N, CA, C and O atoms as CSV, one atom per row, in Angstrom:
chain,resi,resn,atom,element,x,y,z
A,1,GLY,N,N,0.248,-4.968,72.553
A,1,GLY,CA,C,1.446,-5.716,72.874
A,1,GLY,C,C,2.477,-5.610,71.774
A,1,GLY,O,O,2.187,-5.166,70.663
A,2,LEU,N,N,3.670,-6.019,72.099
A,2,LEU,CA,C,4.768,-6.005,71.140
A,2,LEU,C,C,4.626,-7.140,70.146
A,2,LEU,O,O,4.147,-8.221,70.487
A,3,ALA,N,N,5.045,-6.889,68.912
A,3,ALA,CA,C,5.063,-7.943,67.896
A,3,ALA,C,C,6.329,-8.764,68.096
A,3,ALA,O,O,7.430,-8.274,67.849
A,4,THR,N,N,6.185,-9.987,68.532
A,4,THR,CA,C,7.326,-10.871,68.723
A,4,THR,C,C,7.334,-11.899,67.610
A,4,THR,O,O,6.331,-12.570,67.367
A,5,ARG,N,N,8.463,-12.022,66.935
A,5,ARG,CA,C,8.593,-12.991,65.849
A,5,ARG,C,C,9.462,-14.142,66.326
A,5,ARG,O,O,10.509,-13.930,66.938
A,6,TRP,N,N,9.024,-15.353,66.043
A,6,TRP,CA,C,9.744,-16.539,66.454
A,6,TRP,C,C,10.419,-17.229,65.282
A,6,TRP,O,O,10.970,-18.319,65.431
A,7,ASN,N,N,10.378,-16.595,64.112
A,7,ASN,CA,C,11.065,-17.128,62.941
A,7,ASN,C,C,11.460,-15.944,62.064
A,7,ASN,O,O,11.245,-14.793,62.445
A,8,ALA,N,N,12.024,-16.211,60.915
A,8,ALA,CA,C,12.492,-15.144,60.026
A,8,ALA,C,C,11.406,-14.694,59.057
A,8,ALA,O,O,11.718,-14.094,58.028
A,9,GLY,N,N,10.155,-14.963,59.355
A,9,GLY,CA,C,9.064,-14.654,58.444
A,9,GLY,C,C,8.633,-13.206,58.415
A,9,GLY,O,O,7.738,-12.865,57.643
A,10,GLY,N,N,9.224,-12.336,59.217
A,10,GLY,CA,C,8.821,-10.934,59.209
A,10,GLY,C,C,9.618,-10.137,60.210
A,10,GLY,O,O,10.298,-10.703,61.066
A,11,GLY,N,N,9.538,-8.815,60.104
A,11,GLY,CA,C,10.299,-7.945,60.989
A,11,GLY,C,C,9.651,-7.800,62.348
A,11,GLY,O,O,8.433,-7.918,62.481
A,12,ASP,N,N,10.471,-7.541,63.360
A,12,ASP,CA,C,9.920,-7.289,64.685
A,12,ASP,C,C,9.465,-5.833,64.779
A,12,ASP,O,O,9.632,-5.072,63.826
A,13,SER,N,N,8.900,-5.443,65.902
A,13,SER,CA,C,8.348,-4.096,66.021
A,13,SER,C,C,9.429,-3.024,65.900
A,13,SER,O,O,9.164,-1.955,65.352
A,14,ALA,N,N,10.634,-3.280,66.395
A,14,ALA,CA,C,11.710,-2.287,66.281
A,14,ALA,C,C,12.112,-2.071,64.819
A,14,ALA,O,O,12.339,-0.937,64.399
A,15,THR,N,N,12.198,-3.146,64.056
A,15,THR,CA,C,12.539,-3.038,62.635
A,15,THR,C,C,11.448,-2.273,61.892
A,15,THR,O,O,11.747,-1.406,61.070
A,16,ARG,N,N,10.216,-2.581,62.168
A,16,ARG,CA,C,9.113,-1.887,61.497
A,16,ARG,C,C,9.092,-0.406,61.871
A,16,ARG,O,O,8.830,0.436,61.012
A,17,PHE,N,N,9.359,-0.077,63.119
A,17,PHE,CA,C,9.393,1.312,63.549
A,17,PHE,C,C,10.521,2.067,62.853
A,17,PHE,O,O,10.312,3.184,62.380
A,18,ARG,N,N,11.719,1.473,62.782
A,18,ARG,CA,C,12.850,2.111,62.090
A,18,ARG,C,C,12.525,2.358,60.623
A,18,ARG,O,O,12.794,3.441,60.102
A,19,ASN,N,N,11.954,1.375,59.961
A,19,ASN,CA,C,11.604,1.527,58.545
A,19,ASN,C,C,10.538,2.606,58.346
A,19,ASN,O,O,10.597,3.377,57.388
A,20,ALA,N,N,9.581,2.652,59.242
A,20,ALA,CA,C,8.514,3.661,59.127
A,20,ALA,C,C,9.081,5.059,59.326
A,20,ALA,O,O,8.755,5.968,58.562
A,21,THR,N,N,9.918,5.248,60.333
A,21,THR,CA,C,10.457,6.587,60.582
A,21,THR,C,C,11.406,7.019,59.480
A,21,THR,O,O,11.489,8.211,59.183
A,22,ALA,N,N,12.126,6.087,58.862
A,22,ALA,CA,C,13.028,6.441,57.765
A,22,ALA,C,C,12.263,6.958,56.554
A,22,ALA,O,O,12.793,7.757,55.781
A,23,ALA,N,N,11.032,6.514,56.382
A,23,ALA,CA,C,10.229,6.910,55.222
A,23,ALA,C,C,9.397,8.169,55.467
A,23,ALA,O,O,8.782,8.683,54.532
A,24,LEU,N,N,9.364,8.671,56.688
A,24,LEU,CA,C,8.478,9.795,57.005
A,24,LEU,C,C,8.777,11.051,56.202
A,24,LEU,O,O,7.847,11.756,55.811
A,25,GLY,N,N,10.035,11.351,55.944
A,25,GLY,CA,C,10.371,12.551,55.175
A,25,GLY,C,C,9.757,12.531,53.789
A,25,GLY,O,O,9.205,13.533,53.336
A,26,SER,N,N,9.850,11.396,53.114
A,26,SER,CA,C,9.275,11.278,51.772
A,26,SER,C,C,7.754,11.350,51.819
A,26,SER,O,O,7.131,11.980,50.964
A,27,TRP,N,N,7.166,10.710,52.809
A,27,TRP,CA,C,5.712,10.710,52.919
A,27,TRP,C,C,5.164,12.082,53.286
A,27,TRP,O,O,4.026,12.402,52.941
A,28,ALA,N,N,5.955,12.900,53.983
A,28,ALA,CA,C,5.473,14.222,54.396
A,28,ALA,C,C,5.052,15.057,53.197
A,28,ALA,O,O,4.056,15.777,53.270
A,29,GLU,N,N,5.792,14.974,52.093
A,29,GLU,CA,C,5.434,15.726,50.891
A,29,GLU,C,C,4.089,15.293,50.334
A,29,GLU,O,O,3.276,16.128,49.938
A,30,VAL,N,N,3.859,14.000,50.303
A,30,VAL,CA,C,2.589,13.478,49.783
A,30,VAL,C,C,1.446,13.855,50.720
A,30,VAL,O,O,0.384,14.286,50.269
A,31,MET,N,N,1.664,13.692,52.012
A,31,MET,CA,C,0.589,13.920,52.982
A,31,MET,C,C,0.132,15.379,53.033
A,31,MET,O,O,-1.015,15.649,53.390
A,32,ARG,N,N,0.995,16.306,52.689
A,32,ARG,CA,C,0.593,17.714,52.685
A,32,ARG,C,C,-0.532,17.980,51.682
A,32,ARG,O,O,-1.324,18.906,51.855
A,33,ARG,N,N,-0.592,17.154,50.630
A,33,ARG,CA,C,-1.581,17.370,49.576
A,33,ARG,C,C,-2.755,16.397,49.661
A,33,ARG,O,O,-3.657,16.444,48.824
A,34,ALA,N,N,-2.753,15.519,50.657
A,34,ALA,CA,C,-3.732,14.435,50.690
A,34,ALA,C,C,-4.822,14.672,51.734
A,34,ALA,O,O,-4.604,15.303,52.768
A,35,THR,N,N,-5.983,14.149,51.426
A,35,THR,CA,C,-7.088,14.087,52.361
A,35,THR,C,C,-7.533,12.636,52.404
A,35,THR,O,O,-7.664,11.996,51.361
A,36,PHE,N,N,-7.766,12.118,53.587
A,36,PHE,CA,C,-8.173,10.730,53.740
A,36,PHE,C,C,-9.604,10.690,54.232
A,36,PHE,O,O,-9.990,11.436,55.132
A,37,VAL,N,N,-10.380,9.813,53.635
A,37,VAL,CA,C,-11.773,9.657,54.042
A,37,VAL,C,C,-12.077,8.175,54.216
A,37,VAL,O,O,-11.442,7.306,53.619
A,38,CYS,N,N,-13.060,7.929,55.047
A,38,CYS,CA,C,-13.548,6.566,55.236
A,38,CYS,C,C,-15.067,6.643,55.099
A,38,CYS,O,O,-15.775,6.936,56.062
A,39,GLN,N,N,-15.551,6.377,53.897
A,39,GLN,CA,C,-16.984,6.408,53.633
A,39,GLN,C,C,-17.269,5.477,52.467
A,39,GLN,O,O,-16.353,4.918,51.865
A,40,ASP,N,N,-18.524,5.321,52.163
A,40,ASP,CA,C,-18.923,4.476,51.049
A,40,ASP,C,C,-18.240,4.967,49.773
A,40,ASP,O,O,-18.332,6.144,49.425
A,41,VAL,N,N,-17.556,4.059,49.082
A,41,VAL,CA,C,-16.768,4.452,47.916
A,41,VAL,C,C,-17.626,5.055,46.811
A,41,VAL,O,O,-17.182,5.971,46.118
A,42,PHE,N,N,-18.829,4.565,46.639
A,42,PHE,CA,C,-19.674,5.073,45.565
A,42,PHE,C,C,-20.205,6.474,45.896
A,42,PHE,O,O,-20.323,7.319,45.009
A,43,GLU,N,N,-20.519,6.713,47.152
A,43,GLU,CA,C,-20.903,8.055,47.581
A,43,GLU,C,C,-19.725,9.008,47.404
A,43,GLU,O,O,-19.887,10.124,46.911
A,44,PHE,N,N,-18.542,8.560,47.810
A,44,PHE,CA,C,-17.335,9.381,47.679
A,44,PHE,C,C,-17.066,9.728,46.208
A,44,PHE,O,O,-16.888,10.897,45.867
A,45,LEU,N,N,-17.039,8.715,45.345
A,45,LEU,CA,C,-16.728,8.955,43.936
A,45,LEU,C,C,-17.776,9.825,43.260
A,45,LEU,O,O,-17.463,10.558,42.322
A,46,GLY,N,N,-19.017,9.752,43.729
A,46,GLY,CA,C,-20.061,10.606,43.179
A,46,GLY,C,C,-19.831,12.087,43.464
A,46,GLY,O,O,-20.384,12.949,42.781
A,47,ASN,N,N,-19.016,12.379,44.473
A,47,ASN,CA,C,-18.726,13.768,44.837
A,47,ASN,C,C,-17.391,14.273,44.295
A,47,ASN,O,O,-17.135,15.476,44.336
A,48,VAL,N,N,-16.547,13.395,43.795
A,48,VAL,CA,C,-15.238,13.806,43.280
A,48,VAL,C,C,-15.433,14.574,41.979
A,48,VAL,O,O,-16.095,14.093,41.059
A,49,GLN,N,N,-14.863,15.750,41.907
A,49,GLN,CA,C,-14.933,16.544,40.684
A,49,GLN,C,C,-13.827,16.090,39.736
A,49,GLN,O,O,-12.667,15.982,40.133
A,50,ASP,N,N,-14.186,15.830,38.497
A,50,ASP,CA,C,-13.246,15.345,37.489
A,50,ASP,C,C,-12.463,16.528,36.929
A,50,ASP,O,O,-12.911,17.201,36.001
A,51,ARG,N,N,-11.282,16.772,37.508
A,51,ARG,CA,C,-10.470,17.911,37.107
A,51,ARG,C,C,-9.004,17.526,37.035
A,51,ARG,O,O,-8.540,16.625,37.733
A,52,ASP,N,N,-8.292,18.231,36.177
A,52,ASP,CA,C,-6.843,18.076,36.094
A,52,ASP,C,C,-6.232,18.411,37.458
A,52,ASP,O,O,-6.709,19.302,38.160
A,53,LYS,N,N,-5.194,17.700,37.813
A,53,LYS,CA,C,-4.466,17.841,39.081
A,53,LYS,C,C,-5.225,17.291,40.275
A,53,LYS,O,O,-4.778,17.443,41.412
A,54,HIS,N,N,-6.377,16.648,40.036
A,54,HIS,CA,C,-7.043,15.886,41.089
A,54,HIS,C,C,-6.553,14.447,40.973
A,54,HIS,O,O,-6.238,13.977,39.879
A,55,GLY,N,N,-6.491,13.763,42.085
A,55,GLY,CA,C,-6.087,12.362,42.074
A,55,GLY,C,C,-6.843,11.588,43.133
A,55,GLY,O,O,-7.179,12.125,44.188
A,56,VAL,N,N,-7.110,10.320,42.847
A,56,VAL,CA,C,-7.818,9.434,43.763
A,56,VAL,C,C,-7.035,8.134,43.840
A,56,VAL,O,O,-6.709,7.534,42.815
A,57,TYR,N,N,-6.733,7.700,45.063
A,57,TYR,CA,C,-6.113,6.393,45.289
A,57,TYR,C,C,-7.108,5.544,46.048
A,57,TYR,O,O,-7.623,5.956,47.087
A,58,LEU,N,N,-7.382,4.339,45.523
A,58,LEU,CA,C,-8.303,3.428,46.184
A,58,LEU,C,C,-7.622,2.091,46.442
A,58,LEU,O,O,-6.830,1.607,45.632
A,59,ASP,N,N,-7.947,1.512,47.581
A,59,ASP,CA,C,-7.446,0.197,47.969
A,59,ASP,C,C,-8.660,-0.648,48.357
A,59,ASP,O,O,-8.845,-0.979,49.529
A,60,PRO,N,N,-9.500,-0.999,47.350
A,60,PRO,CA,C,-10.751,-1.709,47.650
A,60,PRO,C,C,-10.491,-3.164,48.026
A,60,PRO,O,O,-9.377,-3.660,47.853
A,61,PRO,N,N,-11.510,-3.850,48.539
A,61,PRO,CA,C,-11.350,-5.278,48.833
A,61,PRO,C,C,-10.918,-6.037,47.580
A,61,PRO,O,O,-11.485,-5.847,46.504
A,62,PHE,N,N,-9.918,-6.891,47.727
A,62,PHE,CA,C,-9.418,-7.688,46.607
A,62,PHE,C,C,-10.349,-8.869,46.362
A,62,PHE,O,O,-10.839,-9.469,47.319
A,63,PRO,N,N,-10.606,-9.216,45.102
A,63,PRO,CA,C,-11.314,-10.474,44.845
A,63,PRO,C,C,-10.487,-11.636,45.392
A,63,PRO,O,O,-9.260,-11.633,45.289
A,64,GLY,N,N,-11.144,-12.604,45.960
A,64,GLY,CA,C,-10.431,-13.733,46.568
A,64,GLY,C,C,-10.218,-13.465,48.049
A,64,GLY,O,O,-11.127,-13.692,48.847
A,65,PRO,N,N,-9.026,-12.983,48.441
A,65,PRO,CA,C,-8.780,-12.734,49.869
A,65,PRO,C,C,-9.763,-11.738,50.480
A,65,PRO,O,O,-10.119,-11.862,51.651
A,66,GLY,N,N,-10.199,-10.762,49.703
A,66,GLY,CA,C,-11.127,-9.758,50.201
A,66,GLY,C,C,-12.510,-10.303,50.498
A,66,GLY,O,O,-13.316,-9.633,51.144
A,67,ASP,N,N,-12.797,-11.520,50.031
A,67,ASP,CA,C,-14.094,-12.124,50.310
A,67,ASP,C,C,-14.274,-12.398,51.804
A,67,ASP,O,O,-15.393,-12.611,52.270
A,68,LYS,N,N,-13.173,-12.393,52.548
A,68,LYS,CA,C,-13.226,-12.640,53.987
A,68,LYS,C,C,-13.282,-11.337,54.787
A,68,LYS,O,O,-13.409,-11.373,56.011
A,69,TYR,N,N,-13.191,-10.199,54.117
A,69,TYR,CA,C,-13.217,-8.911,54.811
A,69,TYR,C,C,-14.602,-8.620,55.364
A,69,TYR,O,O,-15.604,-9.158,54.892
A,70,ARG,N,N,-14.639,-7.779,56.348
A,70,ARG,CA,C,-15.919,-7.356,56.922
A,70,ARG,C,C,-16.752,-6.613,55.873
A,70,ARG,O,O,-17.957,-6.836,55.758
A,71,HIS,N,N,-16.109,-5.739,55.119
A,71,HIS,CA,C,-16.775,-4.975,54.065
A,71,HIS,C,C,-16.262,-5.500,52.727
A,71,HIS,O,O,-15.347,-4.923,52.141
A,72,LYS,N,N,-16.841,-6.576,52.254
A,72,LYS,CA,C,-16.362,-7.215,51.029
A,72,LYS,C,C,-17.126,-6.691,49.817
A,72,LYS,O,O,-18.169,-6.048,49.935
A,73,PHE,N,N,-16.565,-6.992,48.651
A,73,PHE,CA,C,-17.189,-6.621,47.380
A,73,PHE,C,C,-17.527,-7.892,46.624
A,73,PHE,O,O,-16.688,-8.780,46.479
A,74,SER,N,N,-18.742,-7.974,46.149
A,74,SER,CA,C,-19.119,-9.052,45.229
A,74,SER,C,C,-18.511,-8.737,43.861
A,74,SER,O,O,-17.996,-7.640,43.646
A,75,ASP,N,N,-18.570,-9.684,42.953
A,75,ASP,CA,C,-18.112,-9.431,41.585
A,75,ASP,C,C,-18.900,-8.273,40.970
A,75,ASP,O,O,-18.351,-7.484,40.200
A,76,GLU,N,N,-20.179,-8.173,41.309
A,76,GLU,CA,C,-21.007,-7.082,40.787
A,76,GLU,C,C,-20.530,-5.731,41.309
A,76,GLU,O,O,-20.505,-4.753,40.562
A,77,LYS,N,N,-20.155,-5.669,42.577
A,77,LYS,CA,C,-19.632,-4.416,43.150
A,77,LYS,C,C,-18.293,-4.062,42.520
A,77,LYS,O,O,-18.012,-2.886,42.287
A,78,GLN,N,N,-17.463,-5.063,42.243
A,78,GLN,CA,C,-16.184,-4.802,41.565
A,78,GLN,C,C,-16.455,-4.199,40.188
A,78,GLN,O,O,-15.779,-3.254,39.780
A,79,ALA,N,N,-17.444,-4.743,39.467
A,79,ALA,CA,C,-17.786,-4.210,38.145
A,79,ALA,C,C,-18.353,-2.795,38.258
A,79,ALA,O,O,-18.065,-1.943,37.417
A,80,GLU,N,N,-19.149,-2.543,39.282
A,80,GLU,CA,C,-19.700,-1.203,39.484
A,80,GLU,C,C,-18.579,-0.202,39.756
A,80,GLU,O,O,-18.591,0.910,39.228
A,81,LEU,N,N,-17.614,-0.599,40.577
A,81,LEU,CA,C,-16.470,0.277,40.867
A,81,LEU,C,C,-15.696,0.585,39.593
A,81,LEU,O,O,-15.350,1.739,39.339
A,82,SER,N,N,-15.424,-0.431,38.800
A,82,SER,CA,C,-14.709,-0.238,37.541
A,82,SER,C,C,-15.444,0.754,36.642
A,82,SER,O,O,-14.820,1.601,36.003
A,83,GLY,N,N,-16.773,0.645,36.596
A,83,GLY,CA,C,-17.572,1.566,35.791
A,83,GLY,C,C,-17.472,3.000,36.285
A,83,GLY,O,O,-17.335,3.927,35.487
A,84,TYR,N,N,-17.538,3.183,37.588
A,84,TYR,CA,C,-17.393,4.524,38.165
A,84,TYR,C,C,-16.033,5.111,37.809
A,84,TYR,O,O,-15.938,6.251,37.354
A,85,LEU,N,N,-14.994,4.331,38.018
A,85,LEU,CA,C,-13.635,4.837,37.813
A,85,LEU,C,C,-13.353,5.117,36.344
A,85,LEU,O,O,-12.580,6.020,36.025
A,86,GLY,N,N,-13.968,4.359,35.452
A,86,GLY,CA,C,-13.773,4.561,34.024
A,86,GLY,C,C,-14.383,5.845,33.495
A,86,GLY,O,O,-14.133,6.223,32.351
A,87,GLN,N,N,-15.185,6.524,34.317
A,87,GLN,CA,C,-15.823,7.770,33.882
A,87,GLN,C,C,-14.926,8.987,34.073
A,87,GLN,O,O,-15.228,10.058,33.548
A,88,PHE,N,N,-13.835,8.843,34.809
A,88,PHE,CA,C,-12.950,9.985,35.025
A,88,PHE,C,C,-12.082,10.211,33.793
A,88,PHE,O,O,-11.398,9.299,33.330
A,89,ASP,N,N,-12.115,11.428,33.268
A,89,ASP,CA,C,-11.318,11.778,32.097
A,89,ASP,C,C,-10.080,12.582,32.451
A,89,ASP,O,O,-9.087,12.531,31.725
A,90,GLU,N,N,-10.116,13.323,33.549
A,90,GLU,CA,C,-8.991,14.175,33.921
A,90,GLU,C,C,-8.363,13.768,35.249
A,90,GLU,O,O,-7.140,13.802,35.390
A,91,THR,N,N,-9.169,13.391,36.203
A,91,THR,CA,C,-8.659,12.995,37.515
A,91,THR,C,C,-7.804,11.746,37.383
A,91,THR,O,O,-8.199,10.774,36.738
A,92,ARG,N,N,-6.643,11.780,37.992
A,92,ARG,CA,C,-5.797,10.589,37.994
A,92,ARG,C,C,-6.356,9.594,38.989
A,92,ARG,O,O,-6.642,9.948,40.133
A,93,VAL,N,N,-6.514,8.354,38.561
A,93,VAL,CA,C,-7.073,7.290,39.387
A,93,VAL,C,C,-6.012,6.192,39.530
A,93,VAL,O,O,-5.446,5.725,38.542
A,94,VAL,N,N,-5.760,5.798,40.765
A,94,VAL,CA,C,-4.836,4.696,41.044
A,94,VAL,C,C,-5.560,3.718,41.958
A,94,VAL,O,O,-6.077,4.108,43.006
A,95,CYS,N,N,-5.599,2.447,41.563
A,95,CYS,CA,C,-6.228,1.387,42.345
A,95,CYS,C,C,-5.208,0.286,42.598
A,95,CYS,O,O,-4.395,-0.031,41.730
A,96,ARG,N,N,-5.257,-0.287,43.780
A,96,ARG,CA,C,-4.351,-1.379,44.139
A,96,ARG,C,C,-5.161,-2.656,44.306
A,96,ARG,O,O,-6.184,-2.672,44.990
A,97,PHE,N,N,-4.688,-3.732,43.669
A,97,PHE,CA,C,-5.325,-5.040,43.759
A,97,PHE,C,C,-4.259,-6.127,43.730
A,97,PHE,O,O,-3.116,-5.873,43.350
A,98,TYR,N,N,-4.636,-7.339,44.132
A,98,TYR,CA,C,-3.865,-8.520,43.746
A,98,TYR,C,C,-4.175,-8.762,42.269
A,98,TYR,O,O,-5.266,-8.445,41.796
A,99,ASP,N,N,-3.213,-9.323,41.553
A,99,ASP,CA,C,-3.450,-9.688,40.162
A,99,ASP,C,C,-4.453,-10.843,40.150
A,99,ASP,O,O,-4.171,-11.922,40.669
A,100,HIS,N,N,-5.609,-10.611,39.561
A,100,HIS,CA,C,-6.718,-11.574,39.621
A,100,HIS,C,C,-7.461,-11.528,38.285
A,100,HIS,O,O,-7.585,-10.454,37.696
A,101,PRO,N,N,-7.961,-12.678,37.788
A,101,PRO,CA,C,-8.661,-12.688,36.495
A,101,PRO,C,C,-9.821,-11.692,36.404
A,101,PRO,O,O,-10.015,-11.079,35.354
A,102,LEU,N,N,-10.592,-11.517,37.473
A,102,LEU,CA,C,-11.701,-10.562,37.417
A,102,LEU,C,C,-11.177,-9.140,37.227
A,102,LEU,O,O,-11.752,-8.371,36.456
A,103,ILE,N,N,-10.112,-8.786,37.906
A,103,ILE,CA,C,-9.534,-7.445,37.781
A,103,ILE,C,C,-8.981,-7.259,36.371
A,103,ILE,O,O,-9.137,-6.190,35.780
A,104,ARG,N,N,-8.340,-8.284,35.833
A,104,ARG,CA,C,-7.838,-8.214,34.450
A,104,ARG,C,C,-8.994,-7.972,33.477
A,104,ARG,O,O,-8.860,-7.200,32.528
A,105,LYS,N,N,-10.116,-8.629,33.713
A,105,LYS,CA,C,-11.286,-8.478,32.835
A,105,LYS,C,C,-11.865,-7.061,32.930
A,105,LYS,O,O,-12.233,-6.471,31.915
A,106,LEU,N,N,-11.944,-6.523,34.137
A,106,LEU,CA,C,-12.604,-5.235,34.348
A,106,LEU,C,C,-11.750,-4.029,33.969
A,106,LEU,O,O,-12.287,-2.980,33.615
A,107,TYR,N,N,-10.436,-4.164,34.040
A,107,TYR,CA,C,-9.560,-2.997,33.866
A,107,TYR,C,C,-8.608,-3.143,32.676
A,107,TYR,O,O,-7.445,-2.752,32.764
A,108,THR,N,N,-9.087,-3.695,31.583
A,108,THR,CA,C,-8.277,-3.783,30.366
A,108,THR,C,C,-9.080,-3.241,29.196
A,108,THR,O,O,-10.233,-2.834,29.341
A,109,GLY,N,N,-8.451,-3.244,28.048
A,109,GLY,CA,C,-9.175,-2.831,26.851
A,109,GLY,C,C,-9.103,-1.340,26.600
A,109,GLY,O,O,-8.105,-0.689,26.910
A,110,ALA,N,N,-10.167,-0.811,26.039
A,110,ALA,CA,C,-10.192,0.570,25.566
A,110,ALA,C,C,-10.378,1.598,26.672
A,110,ALA,O,O,-10.430,2.794,26.385
A,111,ALA,N,N,-10.480,1.175,27.917
A,111,ALA,CA,C,-10.776,2.101,29.006
A,111,ALA,C,C,-9.591,2.989,29.388
A,111,ALA,O,O,-9.765,3.918,30.177
A,112,GLY,N,N,-8.394,2.735,28.855
A,112,GLY,CA,C,-7.255,3.602,29.120
A,112,GLY,C,C,-6.495,3.305,30.399
A,112,GLY,O,O,-5.822,4.190,30.929
A,113,TRP,N,N,-6.581,2.095,30.906
A,113,TRP,CA,C,-5.883,1.728,32.131
A,113,TRP,C,C,-4.458,1.292,31.835
A,113,TRP,O,O,-4.201,0.584,30.862
A,114,THR,N,N,-3.539,1.719,32.681
A,114,THR,CA,C,-2.144,1.276,32.639
A,114,THR,C,C,-1.898,0.400,33.853
A,114,THR,O,O,-2.350,0.708,34.956
A,115,TRP,N,N,-1.181,-0.691,33.644
A,115,TRP,CA,C,-0.913,-1.642,34.721
A,115,TRP,C,C,0.546,-1.552,35.136
A,115,TRP,O,O,1.447,-1.560,34.297
A,116,GLN,N,N,0.765,-1.466,36.428
A,116,GLN,CA,C,2.112,-1.539,36.977
A,116,GLN,C,C,2.148,-2.727,37.931
A,116,GLN,O,O,1.494,-2.723,38.974
A,117,GLU,N,N,2.916,-3.734,37.562
A,117,GLU,CA,C,2.991,-4.938,38.387
A,117,GLU,C,C,4.070,-4.758,39.451
A,117,GLU,O,O,5.125,-4.177,39.199
A,118,LEU,N,N,3.779,-5.271,40.648
A,118,LEU,CA,C,4.752,-5.195,41.731
A,118,LEU,C,C,4.625,-6.410,42.621
A,118,LEU,O,O,3.621,-7.121,42.593
A,119,GLU,N,N,5.649,-6.635,43.404
A,119,GLU,CA,C,5.648,-7.754,44.341
A,119,GLU,C,C,5.175,-7.247,45.689
A,119,GLU,O,O,5.874,-6.475,46.345
A,120,GLY,N,N,3.997,-7.674,46.104
A,120,GLY,CA,C,3.454,-7.288,47.402
A,120,GLY,C,C,3.660,-8.393,48.417
A,120,GLY,O,O,4.360,-9.371,48.156
A,121,ARG,N,N,3.054,-8.232,49.561
A,121,ARG,CA,C,3.134,-9.205,50.642
A,121,ARG,C,C,1.728,-9.461,51.177
A,121,ARG,O,O,0.916,-8.542,51.280
A,122,THR,N,N,1.456,-10.697,51.510
A,122,THR,CA,C,0.195,-11.038,52.156
A,122,THR,C,C,0.301,-10.733,53.645
A,122,THR,O,O,1.371,-10.368,54.133
A,123,GLN,N,N,-0.807,-10.882,54.367
A,123,GLN,CA,C,-0.772,-10.689,55.812
A,123,GLN,C,C,0.095,-11.738,56.489
A,123,GLN,O,O,0.558,-11.528,57.610
A,124,ALA,N,N,0.319,-12.865,55.820
A,124,ALA,CA,C,1.210,-13.912,56.347
A,124,ALA,C,C,2.653,-13.684,55.907
A,124,ALA,O,O,3.517,-14.530,56.139
A,125,ASN,N,N,2.915,-12.536,55.270
A,125,ASN,CA,C,4.253,-12.122,54.833
A,125,ASN,C,C,4.819,-13.001,53.726
A,125,ASN,O,O,6.036,-13.147,53.612
A,126,THR,N,N,3.950,-13.587,52.911
A,126,THR,CA,C,4.416,-14.318,51.735
A,126,THR,C,C,4.257,-13.421,50.517
A,126,THR,O,O,3.446,-12.495,50.529
A,127,GLY,N,N,5.014,-13.683,49.483
A,127,GLY,CA,C,4.948,-12.885,48.270
A,127,GLY,C,C,3.602,-13.006,47.584
A,127,GLY,O,O,2.984,-14.071,47.583
A,128,ALA,N,N,3.156,-11.908,47.001
A,128,ALA,CA,C,1.884,-11.899,46.284
A,128,ALA,C,C,1.988,-10.914,45.132
A,128,ALA,O,O,2.449,-9.787,45.310
A,129,ALA,N,N,1.559,-11.342,43.949
A,129,ALA,CA,C,1.574,-10.455,42.784
A,129,ALA,C,C,0.491,-9.398,42.955
A,129,ALA,O,O,-0.695,-9.718,43.038
A,130,GLU,N,N,0.908,-8.140,43.006
A,130,GLU,CA,C,-0.023,-7.032,43.113
A,130,GLU,C,C,0.078,-6.174,41.870
A,130,GLU,O,O,1.054,-6.250,41.123
A,131,VAL,N,N,-0.935,-5.361,41.657
A,131,VAL,CA,C,-0.930,-4.425,40.537
A,131,VAL,C,C,-1.445,-3.068,41.010
A,131,VAL,O,O,-2.355,-2.973,41.833
A,132,LEU,N,N,-0.838,-2.036,40.468
A,132,LEU,CA,C,-1.398,-0.696,40.551
A,132,LEU,C,C,-1.999,-0.435,39.191
A,132,LEU,O,O,-1.311,-0.536,38.175
A,133,ILE,N,N,-3.270,-0.101,39.162
A,133,ILE,CA,C,-3.976,0.152,37.921
A,133,ILE,C,C,-4.195,1.658,37.855
A,133,ILE,O,O,-4.807,2.244,38.748
A,134,ILE,N,N,-3.695,2.279,36.797
A,134,ILE,CA,C,-3.631,3.730,36.721
A,134,ILE,C,C,-4.370,4.219,35.477
A,134,ILE,O,O,-4.239,3.659,34.389
A,135,ARG,N,N,-5.136,5.263,35.671
A,135,ARG,CA,C,-5.856,5.896,34.560
A,135,ARG,C,C,-5.552,7.381,34.596
A,135,ARG,O,O,-5.485,7.981,35.669
A,136,ASN,N,N,-5.368,7.971,33.436
A,136,ASN,CA,C,-5.119,9.403,33.323
A,136,ASN,C,C,-3.776,9.787,33.943
A,136,ASN,O,O,-3.719,10.547,34.910
A,137,GLY,N,N,-2.733,9.266,33.387
A,137,GLY,CA,C,-1.386,9.476,33.917
A,137,GLY,C,C,-0.937,10.914,33.952
A,137,GLY,O,O,0.015,11.218,34.671
A,138,GLN,N,N,-1.558,11.820,33.222
A,138,GLN,CA,C,-1.150,13.208,33.232
A,138,GLN,C,C,-1.898,14.027,34.275
A,138,GLN,O,O,-1.682,15.233,34.395
A,139,GLY,N,N,-2.775,13.374,35.028
A,139,GLY,CA,C,-3.600,14.106,35.997
A,139,GLY,C,C,-2.864,14.373,37.295
A,139,GLY,O,O,-1.717,14.821,37.289
A,140,GLY,N,N,-3.530,14.096,38.409
A,140,GLY,CA,C,-3.008,14.417,39.736
A,140,GLY,C,C,-1.684,13.775,40.031
A,140,GLY,O,O,-1.155,13.009,39.225
A,141,ALA,N,N,-1.149,14.086,41.188
A,141,ALA,CA,C,0.213,13.722,41.545
A,141,ALA,C,C,0.341,12.352,42.166
A,141,ALA,O,O,1.429,12.002,42.624
A,142,LEU,N,N,-0.700,11.566,42.205
A,142,LEU,CA,C,-0.600,10.236,42.812
A,142,LEU,C,C,0.354,9.366,42.025
A,142,LEU,O,O,0.571,8.208,42.381
């Protein structure tokens, strides 16, 4: 069905379609070099070769809101993911999260992570502090 909005809390389907089509040209360049997979993240990362010009973008379950997801991560799984990602020396790694104390704890210090803060949106279209956490900035094109 069509997305009908009864207040100013978000765009209608026509607005979203216009915005999506306007961005397609820019995304086409990225998509030519990208492969998308849907599999266990630890199995996937175990197969990624750590090489210059390789890049990995992950959007794992967020601590807090992600606890309600079908495929959620415990704090232990978040720590395991951080450990896996910290092993890449050449591959560029980009992870997206809400700004959360657990994420700050896992992705700071000597591990070489760079933080880029941005204003995201929740599913209810309210503002939410998000972060892109980046490792190996000279690697892949992500």
